[in-house]
py3Dmol code that shows the C-alpha trace and the ligand (Angstrom):
import py3Dmol

protein = """\
ATOM      1  CA  MET A   1      79.964  52.910 -21.211  1.00  0.00           C
ATOM      2  CA  SER A   2      79.290  50.305 -23.825  1.00  0.00           C
ATOM      3  CA  LYS A   3      76.728  47.564 -22.889  1.00  0.00           C
ATOM      4  CA  LEU A   4      78.038  45.313 -25.687  1.00  0.00           C
ATOM      5  CA  LYS A   5      79.436  41.953 -24.597  1.00  0.00           C
ATOM      6  CA  VAL A   6      82.471  41.250 -26.749  1.00  0.00           C
ATOM      7  CA  PHE A   7      83.797  37.719 -27.011  1.00  0.00           C
ATOM      8  CA  ASN A   8      87.088  36.928 -28.629  1.00  0.00           C
ATOM      9  CA  SER A   9      87.013  33.449 -27.301  1.00  0.00           C
ATOM     10  CA  LEU A  10      84.518  31.033 -28.823  1.00  0.00           C
ATOM     11  CA  LYS A  11      84.752  28.813 -25.797  1.00  0.00           C
ATOM     12  CA  ASP A  12      83.585  31.716 -23.613  1.00  0.00           C
ATOM     13  CA  PHE A  13      80.830  32.583 -26.013  1.00  0.00           C
ATOM     14  CA  ILE A  14      79.523  29.030 -26.105  1.00  0.00           C
ATOM     15  CA  LYS A  15      79.424  28.958 -22.364  1.00  0.00           C
ATOM     16  CA  TYR A  16      77.399  32.229 -22.351  1.00  0.00           C
ATOM     17  CA  ARG A  17      75.133  30.958 -25.173  1.00  0.00           C
ATOM     18  CA  ASP A  18      74.395  27.613 -23.480  1.00  0.00           C
ATOM     19  CA  ALA A  19      73.460  29.465 -20.250  1.00  0.00           C
ATOM     20  CA  LEU A  20      70.796  31.559 -21.962  1.00  0.00           C
ATOM     21  CA  PRO A  21      67.125  30.533 -21.045  1.00  0.00           C
ATOM     22  CA  SER A  22      65.359  28.806 -23.973  1.00  0.00           C
ATOM     23  CA  ALA A  23      62.708  31.552 -24.026  1.00  0.00           C
ATOM     24  CA  VAL A  24      65.391  33.930 -25.263  1.00  0.00           C
ATOM     25  CA  SER A  25      65.432  34.161 -29.052  1.00  0.00           C
ATOM     26  CA  ILE A  26      68.701  34.886 -30.837  1.00  0.00           C
ATOM     27  CA  GLY A  27      69.128  36.751 -34.142  1.00  0.00           C
ATOM     28  CA  PHE A  28      72.477  36.457 -35.768  1.00  0.00           C
ATOM     29  CA  VAL A  29      74.239  38.791 -38.240  1.00  0.00           C
ATOM     30  CA  PRO A  30      77.520  37.459 -39.601  1.00  0.00           C
ATOM     31  CA  THR A  31      79.814  40.031 -41.152  1.00  0.00           C
ATOM     32  CA  MET A  32      83.430  40.793 -41.954  1.00  0.00           C
ATOM     33  CA  GLY A  33      83.290  44.123 -40.210  1.00  0.00           C
ATOM     34  CA  ALA A  34      83.850  47.674 -41.696  1.00  0.00           C
ATOM     35  CA  LEU A  35      80.206  48.133 -40.898  1.00  0.00           C
ATOM     36  CA  HIS A  36      77.970  50.589 -42.826  1.00  0.00           C
ATOM     37  CA  THR A  37      74.273  51.319 -43.163  1.00  0.00           C
ATOM     38  CA  GLY A  38      73.663  47.983 -45.059  1.00  0.00           C
ATOM     39  CA  HIS A  39      74.938  45.977 -42.128  1.00  0.00           C
ATOM     40  CA  ALA A  40      73.107  48.253 -39.752  1.00  0.00           C
ATOM     41  CA  SER A  41      69.811  47.366 -41.543  1.00  0.00           C
ATOM     42  CA  LEU A  42      70.353  43.670 -40.866  1.00  0.00           C
ATOM     43  CA  LEU A  43      71.231  44.308 -37.266  1.00  0.00           C
ATOM     44  CA  LYS A  44      68.081  46.533 -36.770  1.00  0.00           C
ATOM     45  CA  LYS A  45      65.809  43.869 -38.358  1.00  0.00           C
ATOM     46  CA  SER A  46      67.316  41.262 -36.147  1.00  0.00           C
ATOM     47  CA  ALA A  47      66.956  43.500 -33.052  1.00  0.00           C
ATOM     48  CA  ALA A  48      63.237  44.036 -33.940  1.00  0.00           C
ATOM     49  CA  GLU A  49      62.561  40.312 -34.283  1.00  0.00           C
ATOM     50  CA  ASN A  50      64.655  38.822 -31.453  1.00  0.00           C
ATOM     51  CA  THR A  51      65.491  39.115 -27.768  1.00  0.00           C
ATOM     52  CA  ILE A  52      69.243  39.160 -28.349  1.00  0.00           C
ATOM     53  CA  THR A  53      71.173  40.098 -31.478  1.00  0.00           C
ATOM     54  CA  VAL A  54      74.648  38.550 -32.039  1.00  0.00           C
ATOM     55  CA  LEU A  55      76.966  40.131 -34.512  1.00  0.00           C
ATOM     56  CA  SER A  56      80.138  38.336 -35.701  1.00  0.00           C
ATOM     57  CA  ILE A  57      83.044  40.181 -37.068  1.00  0.00           C
ATOM     58  CA  PHE A  58      85.569  37.946 -38.801  1.00  0.00           C
ATOM     59  CA  VAL A  59      87.534  38.650 -41.983  1.00  0.00           C
ATOM     60  CA  ASN A  60      87.520  35.111 -43.263  1.00  0.00           C
ATOM     61  CA  PRO A  61      90.760  34.283 -45.105  1.00  0.00           C
ATOM     62  CA  THR A  62      89.446  31.125 -46.694  1.00  0.00           C
ATOM     63  CA  GLN A  63      87.039  33.031 -48.967  1.00  0.00           C
ATOM     64  CA  PHE A  64      89.667  35.304 -50.348  1.00  0.00           C
ATOM     65  CA  ASN A  65      91.397  34.070 -53.453  1.00  0.00           C
ATOM     66  CA  ASN A  66      93.508  37.168 -53.625  1.00  0.00           C
ATOM     67  CA  THR A  67      95.968  37.955 -50.785  1.00  0.00           C
ATOM     68  CA  ASP A  68      96.192  41.640 -51.687  1.00  0.00           C
ATOM     69  CA  ASP A  69      92.323  41.911 -51.339  1.00  0.00           C
ATOM     70  CA  LEU A  70      92.569  40.165 -47.955  1.00  0.00           C
ATOM     71  CA  GLN A  71      95.325  42.411 -46.677  1.00  0.00           C
ATOM     72  CA  LYS A  72      93.549  45.575 -47.929  1.00  0.00           C
ATOM     73  CA  TYR A  73      90.186  44.553 -46.532  1.00  0.00           C
ATOM     74  CA  PRO A  74      89.161  47.568 -44.383  1.00  0.00           C
ATOM     75  CA  ARG A  75      89.212  47.036 -40.553  1.00  0.00           C
ATOM     76  CA  THR A  76      87.355  49.555 -38.476  1.00  0.00           C
ATOM     77  CA  TRP A  77      86.900  47.901 -35.043  1.00  0.00           C
ATOM     78  CA  ASP A  78      85.944  50.962 -32.970  1.00  0.00           C
ATOM     79  CA  THR A  79      83.341  52.366 -35.373  1.00  0.00           C
ATOM     80  CA  ASP A  80      81.997  48.803 -35.841  1.00  0.00           C
ATOM     81  CA  LEU A  81      81.268  48.454 -32.138  1.00  0.00           C
ATOM     82  CA  LYS A  82      79.524  51.872 -32.170  1.00  0.00           C
ATOM     83  CA  ILE A  83      77.355  50.926 -35.119  1.00  0.00           C
ATOM     84  CA  ALA A  84      76.627  47.503 -33.566  1.00  0.00           C
ATOM     85  CA  GLU A  85      75.350  49.155 -30.338  1.00  0.00           C
ATOM     86  CA  GLU A  86      73.379  51.857 -32.090  1.00  0.00           C
ATOM     87  CA  SER A  87      71.772  49.228 -34.232  1.00  0.00           C
ATOM     88  CA  GLY A  88      70.596  47.116 -31.363  1.00  0.00           C
ATOM     89  CA  ALA A  89      73.151  44.368 -31.094  1.00  0.00           C
ATOM     90  CA  GLN A  90      74.024  43.015 -27.581  1.00  0.00           C
ATOM     91  CA  VAL A  91      76.792  40.593 -28.329  1.00  0.00           C
ATOM     92  CA  VAL A  92      79.811  40.643 -30.630  1.00  0.00           C
ATOM     93  CA  ILE A  93      81.911  37.573 -31.412  1.00  0.00           C
ATOM     94  CA  SER A  94      85.262  38.074 -33.081  1.00  0.00           C
ATOM     95  CA  PRO A  95      87.050  34.777 -33.133  1.00  0.00           C
ATOM     96  CA  ASP A  96      90.645  34.164 -34.126  1.00  0.00           C
ATOM     97  CA  TYR A  97      91.511  31.965 -37.023  1.00  0.00           C
ATOM     98  CA  ALA A  98      93.124  29.218 -35.039  1.00  0.00           C
ATOM     99  CA  GLU A  99      90.105  28.767 -32.857  1.00  0.00           C
ATOM    100  CA  ILE A 100      87.416  28.787 -35.504  1.00  0.00           C
ATOM    101  CA  TYR A 101      89.560  26.764 -37.966  1.00  0.00           C
ATOM    102  CA  ASN A 102      90.504  24.213 -35.231  1.00  0.00           C
ATOM    103  CA  ASP A 103      90.679  21.601 -38.066  1.00  0.00           C
ATOM    104  CA  GLY A 104      93.179  23.700 -40.091  1.00  0.00           C
ATOM    105  CA  TYR A 105      90.451  23.923 -42.798  1.00  0.00           C
ATOM    106  CA  ARG A 106      90.706  20.122 -43.411  1.00  0.00           C
ATOM    107  CA  TYR A 107      86.895  20.009 -43.527  1.00  0.00           C
ATOM    108  CA  GLN A 108      85.148  22.077 -46.149  1.00  0.00           C
ATOM    109  CA  LEU A 109      81.586  22.490 -47.346  1.00  0.00           C
ATOM    110  CA  SER A 110      80.990  22.706 -51.027  1.00  0.00           C
ATOM    111  CA  GLU A 111      78.116  23.034 -53.412  1.00  0.00           C
ATOM    112  CA  ASN A 112      78.602  21.833 -56.869  1.00  0.00           C
ATOM    113  CA  ASN A 113      76.122  23.700 -59.066  1.00  0.00           C
ATOM    114  CA  PHE A 114      75.124  27.342 -58.495  1.00  0.00           C
ATOM    115  CA  SER A 115      78.418  27.991 -56.658  1.00  0.00           C
ATOM    116  CA  LYS A 116      80.231  27.353 -59.899  1.00  0.00           C
ATOM    117  CA  LYS A 117      78.528  30.186 -61.649  1.00  0.00           C
ATOM    118  CA  LEU A 118      78.840  33.940 -61.428  1.00  0.00           C
ATOM    119  CA  CYS A 119      81.428  34.865 -58.620  1.00  0.00           C
ATOM    120  CA  GLY A 120      82.265  31.156 -58.303  1.00  0.00           C
ATOM    121  CA  ALA A 121      83.437  30.992 -61.911  1.00  0.00           C
ATOM    122  CA  TYR A 122      85.950  33.719 -61.239  1.00  0.00           C
ATOM    123  CA  ARG A 123      86.876  33.245 -57.601  1.00  0.00           C
ATOM    124  CA  ASP A 124      88.351  29.743 -57.111  1.00  0.00           C
ATOM    125  CA  GLY A 125      87.377  28.288 -53.671  1.00  0.00           C
ATOM    126  CA  HIS A 126      85.426  31.417 -52.686  1.00  0.00           C
ATOM    127  CA  PHE A 127      82.092  29.810 -51.903  1.00  0.00           C
ATOM    128  CA  ASN A 128      83.791  26.785 -50.130  1.00  0.00           C
ATOM    129  CA  GLY A 129      85.297  29.362 -47.819  1.00  0.00           C
ATOM    130  CA  VAL A 130      81.935  31.216 -47.343  1.00  0.00           C
ATOM    131  CA  LEU A 131      79.779  28.035 -46.803  1.00  0.00           C
ATOM    132  CA  THR A 132      82.367  26.555 -44.396  1.00  0.00           C
ATOM    133  CA  ILE A 133      82.668  29.620 -42.183  1.00  0.00           C
ATOM    134  CA  VAL A 134      78.870  30.324 -42.203  1.00  0.00           C
ATOM    135  CA  MET A 135      78.178  26.683 -41.202  1.00  0.00           C
ATOM    136  CA  LYS A 136      80.715  26.956 -38.347  1.00  0.00           C
ATOM    137  CA  LEU A 137      79.163  30.256 -37.131  1.00  0.00           C
ATOM    138  CA  LEU A 138      75.623  28.987 -37.459  1.00  0.00           C
ATOM    139  CA  GLN A 139      76.599  25.919 -35.253  1.00  0.00           C
ATOM    140  CA  ILE A 140      78.308  28.118 -32.723  1.00  0.00           C
ATOM    141  CA  VAL A 141      75.568  30.822 -32.483  1.00  0.00           C
ATOM    142  CA  ASN A 142      72.643  28.432 -32.658  1.00  0.00           C
ATOM    143  CA  ALA A 143      70.301  31.292 -33.513  1.00  0.00           C
ATOM    144  CA  GLN A 144      66.591  31.150 -34.288  1.00  0.00           C
ATOM    145  CA  LYS A 145      67.154  33.476 -37.292  1.00  0.00           C
ATOM    146  CA  ALA A 146      70.211  34.501 -39.217  1.00  0.00           C
ATOM    147  CA  TYR A 147      70.200  37.633 -41.504  1.00  0.00           C
ATOM    148  CA  PHE A 148      71.924  37.908 -44.857  1.00  0.00           C
ATOM    149  CA  GLY A 149      71.863  40.722 -47.497  1.00  0.00           C
ATOM    150  CA  LYS A 150      70.577  40.210 -50.966  1.00  0.00           C
ATOM    151  CA  LYS A 151      73.416  42.508 -52.033  1.00  0.00           C
ATOM    152  CA  ASP A 152      75.326  39.204 -52.160  1.00  0.00           C
ATOM    153  CA  PHE A 153      72.356  37.319 -53.643  1.00  0.00           C
ATOM    154  CA  GLN A 154      74.370  34.339 -54.774  1.00  0.00           C
ATOM    155  CA  GLN A 155      75.714  33.939 -51.273  1.00  0.00           C
ATOM    156  CA  PHE A 156      72.361  34.331 -49.767  1.00  0.00           C
ATOM    157  CA  LYS A 157      70.871  31.681 -51.996  1.00  0.00           C
ATOM    158  CA  LEU A 158      73.647  29.204 -51.423  1.00  0.00           C
ATOM    159  CA  ILE A 159      73.350  29.631 -47.677  1.00  0.00           C
ATOM    160  CA  GLU A 160      69.597  29.333 -47.715  1.00  0.00           C
ATOM    161  CA  ASP A 161      69.818  26.101 -49.650  1.00  0.00           C
ATOM    162  CA  MET A 162      72.606  24.824 -47.458  1.00  0.00           C
ATOM    163  CA  ALA A 163      70.473  25.362 -44.401  1.00  0.00           C
ATOM    164  CA  SER A 164      67.754  23.340 -45.970  1.00  0.00           C
ATOM    165  CA  ALA A 165      70.071  20.644 -47.236  1.00  0.00           C
ATOM    166  CA  PHE A 166      71.572  20.137 -43.752  1.00  0.00           C
ATOM    167  CA  PHE A 167      68.386  20.500 -41.756  1.00  0.00           C
ATOM    168  CA  LEU A 168      69.695  23.477 -39.774  1.00  0.00           C
ATOM    169  CA  ARG A 169      67.354  24.802 -37.132  1.00  0.00           C
ATOM    170  CA  THR A 170      68.193  28.401 -37.933  1.00  0.00           C
ATOM    171  CA  SER A 171      65.907  30.237 -40.372  1.00  0.00           C
ATOM    172  CA  ILE A 172      67.808  32.203 -43.087  1.00  0.00           C
ATOM    173  CA  VAL A 173      66.309  35.662 -43.568  1.00  0.00           C
ATOM    174  CA  GLY A 174      67.133  37.592 -46.726  1.00  0.00           C
ATOM    175  CA  CYS A 175      67.333  41.437 -46.453  1.00  0.00           C
ATOM    176  CA  GLU A 176      66.942  44.029 -49.212  1.00  0.00           C
ATOM    177  CA  THR A 177      70.049  45.810 -50.564  1.00  0.00           C
ATOM    178  CA  ILE A 178      70.766  49.292 -49.032  1.00  0.00           C
ATOM    179  CA  ARG A 179      72.059  51.803 -51.597  1.00  0.00           C
ATOM    180  CA  GLU A 180      73.657  55.238 -51.661  1.00  0.00           C
ATOM    181  CA  ILE A 181      71.526  58.044 -53.092  1.00  0.00           C
ATOM    182  CA  ASP A 182      73.028  57.495 -56.569  1.00  0.00           C
ATOM    183  CA  GLY A 183      72.148  53.798 -56.469  1.00  0.00           C
ATOM    184  CA  LEU A 184      75.545  52.385 -55.609  1.00  0.00           C
ATOM    185  CA  ALA A 185      75.076  49.351 -53.350  1.00  0.00           C
ATOM    186  CA  MET A 186      76.713  49.976 -49.975  1.00  0.00           C
ATOM    187  CA  SER A 187      79.867  47.871 -49.536  1.00  0.00           C
ATOM    188  CA  SER A 188      82.748  47.891 -47.161  1.00  0.00           C
ATOM    189  CA  ARG A 189      84.923  47.899 -50.305  1.00  0.00           C
ATOM    190  CA  ASN A 190      83.504  51.269 -51.513  1.00  0.00           C
ATOM    191  CA  MET A 191      85.753  53.101 -48.982  1.00  0.00           C
ATOM    192  CA  ARG A 192      88.733  52.062 -51.048  1.00  0.00           C
ATOM    193  CA  LEU A 193      87.510  54.039 -54.166  1.00  0.00           C
ATOM    194  CA  ASN A 194      89.051  57.400 -54.886  1.00  0.00           C
ATOM    195  CA  GLU A 195      86.809  60.302 -55.957  1.00  0.00           C
ATOM    196  CA  ALA A 196      86.843  59.493 -59.707  1.00  0.00           C
ATOM    197  CA  GLY A 197      86.334  55.808 -59.055  1.00  0.00           C
ATOM    198  CA  ARG A 198      83.410  56.541 -56.637  1.00  0.00           C
ATOM    199  CA  LYS A 199      81.767  58.567 -59.449  1.00  0.00           C
ATOM    200  CA  LYS A 200      82.252  55.745 -61.943  1.00  0.00           C
ATOM    201  CA  ALA A 201      80.842  53.181 -59.393  1.00  0.00           C
ATOM    202  CA  ALA A 202      77.418  54.889 -59.653  1.00  0.00           C
ATOM    203  CA  LEU A 203      77.205  53.617 -63.271  1.00  0.00           C
ATOM    204  CA  ILE A 204      77.011  49.948 -62.079  1.00  0.00           C
ATOM    205  CA  TYR A 205      73.365  50.431 -60.824  1.00  0.00           C
ATOM    206  CA  LYS A 206      72.530  52.423 -64.001  1.00  0.00           C
ATOM    207  CA  ALA A 207      73.793  49.525 -66.096  1.00  0.00           C
ATOM    208  CA  LEU A 208      71.627  47.171 -64.094  1.00  0.00           C
ATOM    209  CA  THR A 209      68.469  49.177 -64.313  1.00  0.00           C
ATOM    210  CA  ASP A 210      68.496  51.432 -67.415  1.00  0.00           C
ATOM    211  CA  PHE A 211      69.119  48.822 -70.201  1.00  0.00           C
ATOM    212  CA  THR A 212      67.023  45.934 -71.424  1.00  0.00           C
ATOM    213  CA  ASP A 213      69.776  44.612 -73.594  1.00  0.00           C
ATOM    214  CA  LEU A 214      72.673  43.094 -71.709  1.00  0.00           C
ATOM    215  CA  SER A 215      75.226  43.785 -74.404  1.00  0.00           C
ATOM    216  CA  LYS A 216      74.251  47.476 -74.466  1.00  0.00           C
ATOM    217  CA  ALA A 217      74.653  47.670 -70.658  1.00  0.00           C
ATOM    218  CA  ARG A 218      78.087  46.094 -70.969  1.00  0.00           C
ATOM    219  CA  GLU A 219      79.143  48.454 -73.703  1.00  0.00           C
ATOM    220  CA  PHE A 220      77.986  51.432 -71.594  1.00  0.00           C
ATOM    221  CA  LEU A 221      80.187  50.347 -68.709  1.00  0.00           C
ATOM    222  CA  THR A 222      83.306  49.533 -70.797  1.00  0.00           C
ATOM    223  CA  SER A 223      83.003  52.845 -72.682  1.00  0.00           C
ATOM    224  CA  ASN A 224      83.128  54.541 -69.276  1.00  0.00           C
ATOM    225  CA  GLY A 225      86.324  52.694 -68.302  1.00  0.00           C
ATOM    226  CA  ILE A 226      84.772  50.038 -66.178  1.00  0.00           C
ATOM    227  CA  GLU A 227      85.994  46.460 -66.710  1.00  0.00           C
ATOM    228  CA  VAL A 228      83.076  44.020 -66.639  1.00  0.00           C
ATOM    229  CA  GLU A 229      83.839  40.544 -65.225  1.00  0.00           C
ATOM    230  CA  TYR A 230      80.345  39.184 -65.661  1.00  0.00           C
ATOM    231  CA  LEU A 231      76.794  40.477 -66.420  1.00  0.00           C
ATOM    232  CA  GLU A 232      74.275  37.766 -66.481  1.00  0.00           C
ATOM    233  CA  GLU A 233      70.669  36.926 -65.607  1.00  0.00           C
ATOM    234  CA  HIS A 234      69.598  34.038 -63.500  1.00  0.00           C
ATOM    235  CA  PHE A 235      66.320  33.536 -61.421  1.00  0.00           C
ATOM    236  CA  ASN A 236      64.886  36.729 -62.838  1.00  0.00           C
ATOM    237  CA  ARG A 237      67.737  38.676 -61.429  1.00  0.00           C
ATOM    238  CA  ARG A 238      70.598  40.544 -63.161  1.00  0.00           C
ATOM    239  CA  PHE A 239      73.948  40.024 -61.643  1.00  0.00           C
ATOM    240  CA  ILE A 240      77.164  41.978 -62.206  1.00  0.00           C
ATOM    241  CA  ALA A 241      80.781  42.036 -61.158  1.00  0.00           C
ATOM    242  CA  VAL A 242      83.137  44.758 -62.260  1.00  0.00           C
ATOM    243  CA  TYR A 243      86.590  46.137 -61.627  1.00  0.00           C
ATOM    244  CA  ILE A 244      87.148  49.815 -60.954  1.00  0.00           C
ATOM    245  CA  ASP A 245      90.803  50.796 -60.594  1.00  0.00           C
ATOM    246  CA  GLY A 246      91.578  47.183 -59.658  1.00  0.00           C
ATOM    247  CA  LEU A 247      88.781  47.018 -56.995  1.00  0.00           C
ATOM    248  CA  ARG A 248      86.163  44.348 -57.495  1.00  0.00           C
ATOM    249  CA  LEU A 249      82.531  45.309 -56.931  1.00  0.00           C
ATOM    250  CA  ILE A 250      79.330  43.234 -57.238  1.00  0.00           C
ATOM    251  CA  ASP A 251      75.660  44.015 -57.363  1.00  0.00           C
ATOM    252  CA  ASN A 252      72.308  42.538 -58.525  1.00  0.00           C
ATOM    253  CA  VAL A 253      68.748  43.584 -58.999  1.00  0.00           C
ATOM    254  CA  GLU A 254      65.427  41.897 -59.709  1.00  0.00           C
ATOM    255  CA  CYS A 255      64.487  42.072 -63.421  1.00  0.00           C
TER     256      CYS A 255
END
"""
ligand_1 = """\
23
AMP
P 80.149 41.463 -45.461
O 80.629 42.041 -44.138
O 80.408 42.255 -46.642
O 80.483 39.990 -45.597
O 78.573 41.487 -45.328
C 77.929 40.976 -44.165
C 76.408 40.855 -44.512
O 75.932 42.135 -44.715
C 76.119 40.019 -45.717
O 74.944 39.273 -45.481
C 75.926 40.974 -46.820
O 75.056 40.555 -47.851
C 75.207 42.121 -46.028
N 75.331 43.396 -46.751
C 76.472 43.959 -47.178
N 76.239 45.063 -47.848
C 74.895 45.233 -47.825
C 73.953 46.198 -48.331
N 74.407 47.267 -49.033
N 72.662 46.006 -48.126
C 72.178 44.919 -47.448
N 73.023 44.028 -46.874
C 74.286 44.123 -47.114
"""
view = py3Dmol.view(width=600, height=400)
view.addModel(protein, "pdb")
view.setStyle({"model": 0}, {"cartoon": {"style": "trace"}})
view.addModel(ligand_1, "xyz")
view.setStyle({"model": 1}, {"stick": {}})
view.zoomTo()
view.show()
């Protein structure tokens, strides 16, 4: 029998949260589900550092600028609960849209510098959606620490800066990217690749690590049939977004 407490109602979760003794430390891992080893690493880190680990699973519509991508986003609820429990989570919250967007998305958080670059330059409104949902979730969970992957480094940085800008009490913890053996960064979207696409996807990490010259890296990918959206360096990191068979994948490494 699963020992996980699953809350679909935020009202019920808040009641549970407010009744926890103040000595209990909460670690929080927000996700969109379709959990893999990357998510598990965040949960395990949280479980090692806190009394209770709360996982949220919510496929956030406001951060999708493409309805097809939203509809096709993988949903693997039963496996997610299994991974959550095995990785040390005690609580799962999975709110519905109407409850968490009780304002109908009238209120939005935006950042007007770094969010306009990289993914923000190509995905209109994406980071407004991300920052808004993360702020809502951070307020709801009221954790001591919240864990984010550097796989989405731009997102991590924007959230870290948001927490500082709004004097949030939750510490934002960045976690290293977990990769497949061939270097491909783990992502829920990878399960949508076919065999040929999956082979091509390994070249993304190669392009990030094997070339000093960005234009040579780009040429390497395009000559292998990978469409490069951006390949840029900021803050001593190399960032990339590509399309493989219509599927958008991102990655970044220190450089
Ligand atoms: P997602 O469900 O894709 O929104 O991701 C939820 C959290 O897991 C985010 O903080 C991601 O950055 C993190 N994450 C996703 N993939 C990985 C990975 N391969 N390694 C480390 N963290 C990851």
